[in-house]
MIDO-139752 format. One record per residue: residue number from 1; x, y, z of N, C-alpha, C in turn; residue in one letter. Coordinates in nm, 2 decimals, padded with zeros to 4 digits. Layout:
<kolkes>
KOLKE     i   n_east   n_north     n_up   ca_east   ca_north    ca_up   c_east   c_north     c_up   aa
KOLKE   NUM        X         Y        Z         X          Y        Z        X         Y        Z    A
...
</kolkes>
This chain:
<kolkes>
KOLKE     i   n_east   n_north     n_up   ca_east   ca_north    ca_up   c_east   c_north     c_up   aa
KOLKE     1    00.01     09.43   -09.95     00.13      09.50   -09.98    00.19     09.45   -10.11    F
KOLKE     2    00.28     09.53   -10.16     00.34      09.50   -10.29    00.47     09.43   -10.27    D
KOLKE     3    00.47     09.30   -10.30     00.59      09.22   -10.28    00.71     09.27   -10.36    V
KOLKE     4    00.68     09.33   -10.48     00.79      09.38   -10.56    00.87     09.49   -10.50    A
KOLKE     5    00.81     09.56   -10.40     00.87      09.67   -10.33    00.99     09.62   -10.24    A
KOLKE     6    01.00     09.49   -10.22     01.10      09.43   -10.14    01.22     09.39   -10.22    Y
KOLKE     7    01.22     09.41   -10.35     01.34      09.37   -10.43    01.37     09.22   -10.42    G
KOLKE     8    01.49     09.19   -10.42     01.54      09.05   -10.42    01.49     08.98   -10.30    A
KOLKE     9    01.48     09.04   -10.19     01.44      08.98   -10.06    01.30     08.92   -10.07    A
KOLKE    10    01.21     08.98   -10.16     01.08      08.93   -10.18    01.07     08.84   -10.30    G
KOLKE    11    01.18     08.80   -10.35     01.17      08.72   -10.48    01.10     08.59   -10.47    A
KOLKE    12    01.09     08.54   -10.35     01.03      08.41   -10.33    00.91     08.43   -10.24    L
KOLKE    13    00.79     08.43   -10.30     00.67      08.45   -10.22    00.56     08.36   -10.26    A
KOLKE    14    00.47     08.33   -10.17     00.36      08.24   -10.20    00.33     08.15   -10.08    G
KOLKE    15    00.23     08.07   -10.10     00.19      07.97   -10.00    00.29     07.85   -10.01    R
KOLKE    16    00.31     07.78   -09.90     00.40      07.66   -09.91    00.36     07.56   -10.01    P
KOLKE    17    00.23     07.54   -10.03     00.18      07.44   -10.13    00.22     07.49   -10.27    S
KOLKE    18    00.21     07.62   -10.29     00.24      07.68   -10.43    00.39     07.67   -10.46    E
KOLKE    19    00.47     07.69   -10.35     00.61      07.68   -10.37    00.66     07.54   -10.40    I
KOLKE    20    00.59     07.45   -10.33     00.62      07.30   -10.35    00.59     07.26   -10.49    L
KOLKE    21    00.47     07.31   -10.55     00.43      07.29   -10.68    00.53     07.35   -10.78    K
KOLKE    22    00.58     07.47   -10.75     00.68      07.53   -10.84    00.81     07.45   -10.84    F
KOLKE    23    00.85     07.41   -10.72     00.97      07.33   -10.71    00.96     07.20   -10.79    N
KOLKE    24    00.85     07.13   -10.78     00.82      07.01   -10.86    00.83     07.03   -11.01    A
KOLKE    25    00.77     07.14   -11.05     00.77      07.18   -11.19    00.91     07.21   -11.24    A
KOLKE    26    00.99     07.27   -11.15     01.13      07.31   -11.18    01.21     07.18   -11.20    L
KOLKE    27    01.19     07.09   -11.11     01.28      06.97   -11.11    01.24     06.87   -11.21    M
KOLKE    28    01.11     06.86   -11.25     01.07      06.76   -11.35    01.07     06.81   -11.49    D
KOLKE    29    01.12     06.93   -11.52     01.14      06.97   -11.65    01.02     07.05   -11.71    G
KOLKE    30    00.92     07.08   -11.64     00.80      07.15   -11.69    00.84     07.30   -11.71    R
KOLKE    31    00.93     07.35   -11.64     00.97      07.50   -11.65    01.10     07.52   -11.72    L
KOLKE    32    01.20     07.43   -11.70     01.33      07.44   -11.76    01.37     07.31   -11.81    L
KOLKE    33    01.46     07.31   -11.92     01.52      07.19   -11.96    01.62     07.14   -11.86    S
KOLKE    34    01.66     07.02   -11.86     01.77      06.97   -11.77    01.90     07.05   -11.78    A
KOLKE    35    01.93     07.09   -11.90     02.05      07.17   -11.93    02.04     07.31   -11.86    Q
KOLKE    36    01.92     07.37   -11.88     01.90      07.50   -11.82    01.90     07.49   -11.66    S
KOLKE    37    01.84     07.39   -11.61     01.84      07.38   -11.46    01.98     07.36   -11.41    L
KOLKE    38    02.06     07.28   -11.48     02.20      07.26   -11.45    02.28     07.39   -11.45    A
KOLKE    39    02.25     07.47   -11.56     02.32      07.60   -11.57    02.28     07.69   -11.46    A
KOLKE    40    02.15     07.69   -11.42     02.09      07.78   -11.32    02.15     07.74   -11.18    M
KOLKE    41    02.18     07.62   -11.16     02.22      07.57   -11.02    02.37     07.55   -11.01    T
KOLKE    42    02.45     07.58   -11.12     02.59      07.57   -11.12    02.65     07.67   -11.02    A
KOLKE    43    02.75     07.62   -10.94     02.82      07.71   -10.85    02.95     07.65   -10.81    S
KOLKE    44    03.03     07.72   -10.74     03.16      07.67   -10.70    03.20     07.73   -10.56    S
KOLKE    45    03.28     07.66   -10.49     03.32      07.70   -10.36    03.40     07.84   -10.37    A
KOLKE    46    03.47     07.86   -10.47     03.55      07.98   -10.49    03.46     08.10   -10.50    D
KOLKE    47    03.33     08.08   -10.54     03.24      08.19   -10.56    03.13     08.19   -10.45    E
KOLKE    48    03.16     08.12   -10.34     03.06      08.11   -10.23    02.94     08.03   -10.25    G
KOLKE    49    02.94     07.94   -10.35     02.83      07.85   -10.38    02.71     07.93   -10.44    Y
KOLKE    50    02.73     08.05   -10.49     02.62      08.13   -10.54    02.59     08.08   -10.68    V
KOLKE    51    02.46     08.06   -10.70     02.41      08.02   -10.83    02.31     08.13   -10.88    A
KOLKE    52    02.24     08.11   -10.98     02.15      08.21   -11.04    02.02     08.22   -10.95    L
KOLKE    53    02.02     08.32   -10.86     01.90      08.33   -10.77    01.89     08.23   -10.66    G
KOLKE    54    02.00     08.16   -10.63     02.00      08.06   -10.53    02.14     08.03   -10.48    A
KOLKE    55    02.15     07.95   -10.39     02.28      07.89   -10.35    02.27     07.74   -10.38    W
KOLKE    56    02.38     07.69   -10.43     02.38      07.55   -10.47    02.51     07.48   -10.42    S
KOLKE    57    02.50     07.37   -10.35     02.62      07.31   -10.29    02.59     07.16   -10.27    F
KOLKE    58    02.69     07.08   -10.25     02.68      06.94   -10.22    02.68     06.92   -10.07    D
KOLKE    59    02.60     06.83   -10.02     02.59      06.81   -09.87    02.57     06.66   -09.85    A
KOLKE    60    02.64     06.61   -09.74     02.62      06.48   -09.70    02.49     06.47   -09.62    A
KOLKE    61    02.40     06.38   -09.66     02.27      06.36   -09.60    02.26     06.22   -09.54    L
KOLKE    62    02.20     06.22   -09.42     02.19      06.09   -09.36    02.10     06.00   -09.45    E
KOLKE    63    02.14     05.87   -09.47     02.07      05.78   -09.55    02.10     05.78   -09.70    G
KOLKE    64    02.19     05.88   -09.74     02.23      05.88   -09.88    02.38     05.83   -09.89    C
KOLKE    65    02.40     05.75   -09.98     02.54      05.69   -10.00    02.64     05.79   -10.03    A
KOLKE    66    02.61     05.90   -10.10     02.70      06.00   -10.13    02.64     06.14   -10.12    R
KOLKE    67    02.72     06.24   -10.14     02.67      06.37   -10.13    02.56     06.40   -10.23    S
KOLKE    68    02.47     06.49   -10.19     02.36      06.53   -10.27    02.37     06.68   -10.30    V
KOLKE    69    02.34     06.72   -10.43     02.34      06.86   -10.46    02.21     06.92   -10.41    R
KOLKE    70    02.22     07.02   -10.33     02.11      07.10   -10.27    02.11     07.24   -10.33    L
KOLKE    71    01.99     07.29   -10.36     01.97      07.42   -10.41    01.88     07.49   -10.31    V
KOLKE    72    01.93     07.60   -10.26     01.85      07.68   -10.16    01.81     07.81   -10.21    E
KOLKE    73    01.68     07.84   -10.20     01.63      07.97   -10.24    01.57     08.03   -10.11    R
KOLKE    74    01.59     08.17   -10.10     01.54      08.23   -09.98    01.45     08.35   -10.01    R
KOLKE    75    01.37     08.38   -09.91     01.28      08.50   -09.91    01.27     08.55   -09.77    G
KOLKE    76    01.27     08.69   -09.76     01.26      08.75   -09.63    01.19     08.88   -09.64    D
KOLKE    77    01.06     08.89   -09.59     00.98      09.01   -09.59    00.94     09.04   -09.45    I
KOLKE    78    00.97     09.15   -09.40     00.94      09.19   -09.26    00.98     09.08   -09.17    D
KOLKE    79    00.89     09.03   -09.09     00.92      08.93   -08.99    00.91     08.78   -09.04    A
KOLKE    80    00.88     08.76   -09.17     00.87      08.63   -09.22    00.99     08.59   -09.31    V
KOLKE    81    01.04     08.48   -09.27     01.15      08.42   -09.35    01.11     08.29   -09.41    E
KOLKE    82    01.16     08.26   -09.53     01.13      08.14   -09.60    01.25     08.08   -09.66    M
KOLKE    83    01.26     07.95   -09.66     01.36      07.88   -09.73    01.30     07.77   -09.81    R
KOLKE    84    01.34     07.75   -09.93     01.30      07.64   -10.02    01.43     07.57   -10.05    A
KOLKE    85    01.44     07.44   -10.01     01.56      07.36   -10.04    01.52     07.25   -10.13    I
KOLKE    86    01.59     07.24   -10.24     01.56      07.14   -10.34    01.67     07.04   -10.35    L
KOLKE    87    01.64     06.92   -10.38     01.74      06.81   -10.40    01.70     06.75   -10.54    A
KOLKE    88    01.74     06.82   -10.65     01.69      06.77   -10.78    01.72     06.63   -10.81    P
KOLKE    89    01.83     06.58   -10.78     01.87      06.44   -10.81    01.77     06.34   -10.73    A
KOLKE    90    01.72     06.38   -10.62     01.62      06.30   -10.54    01.48     06.33   -10.58    L
KOLKE    91    01.46     06.44   -10.66     01.32      06.49   -10.69    01.24     06.52   -10.56    N
KOLKE    92    01.31     06.59   -10.47     01.25      06.62   -10.34    01.27     06.77   -10.31    R
KOLKE    93    01.18     06.83   -10.23     01.21      06.97   -10.19    01.14     06.98   -10.05    S
KOLKE    94    01.19     07.09   -09.98     01.14      07.12   -09.85    01.12     07.27   -09.85    L
KOLKE    95    01.00     07.32   -09.79     00.97      07.46   -09.78    00.95     07.49   -09.63    V
KOLKE    96    01.02     07.59   -09.58     01.02      07.62   -09.44    00.98     07.77   -09.43    I
KOLKE    97    00.88     07.80   -09.35     00.84      07.94   -09.32    00.86     07.96   -09.17    F
KOLKE    98    00.91     08.08   -09.13     00.92      08.11   -08.99    00.90     08.26   -08.97    S
KOLKE    99    00.85     08.29   -08.85     00.84      08.43   -08.81    00.93     08.45   -08.69    N
KOLKE   100    01.02     08.37   -08.67     01.12      08.37   -08.56    01.25     08.41   -08.61    D
KOLKE   101    01.30     08.53   -08.57     01.43      08.57   -08.62    01.55     08.48   -08.59    E
KOLKE   102    01.53     08.39   -08.49     01.63      08.29   -08.46    01.64     08.18   -08.56    L
KOLKE   103    01.53     08.16   -08.64     01.52      08.05   -08.73    01.63     08.06   -08.84    A
KOLKE   104    01.66     08.18   -08.89     01.76      08.20   -08.99    01.89     08.15   -08.94    S
KOLKE   105    01.92     08.18   -08.81     02.05      08.13   -08.75    02.05     07.98   -08.75    K
KOLKE   106    01.94     07.92   -08.71     01.93      07.77   -08.71    01.95     07.71   -08.85    A
KOLKE   107    01.90     07.78   -08.95     01.91      07.72   -09.09    02.06     07.72   -09.13    F
KOLKE   108    02.14     07.81   -09.07     02.28      07.82   -09.11    02.38     07.76   -09.02    C
KOLKE   109    02.33     07.69   -08.91     02.42      07.63   -08.81    02.43     07.48   -08.84    T
KOLKE   110    02.56     07.44   -08.86     02.58      07.29   -08.89    02.53     07.21   -08.77    P
KOLKE   111    02.48     07.10   -08.80     02.44      07.00   -08.70    02.55     06.92   -08.64    I
</kolkes>
């Protein structure tokens, strides 16, 4: 099928390993300069934490002394949902795929 036919919902597509490689290249400066990455992930609470093609917000994470900036990118085609969550300051990312419609609710529910 043609991923482009899904518009913005299909903006994030690929195998988990490919998305992890893309995330690593994004965070280590192979795709964008540090200044460009900062501009791309800038957001504010007043604007709903919307960044350029992503959501970007600070979150308290267990084991971290202070809040960490997280960048979340989403994709949703038919019954498959995907989340890519980056923590650029920690140089870490997580990719989650699900075909369970309840998964998106779990992603958005505070623990």
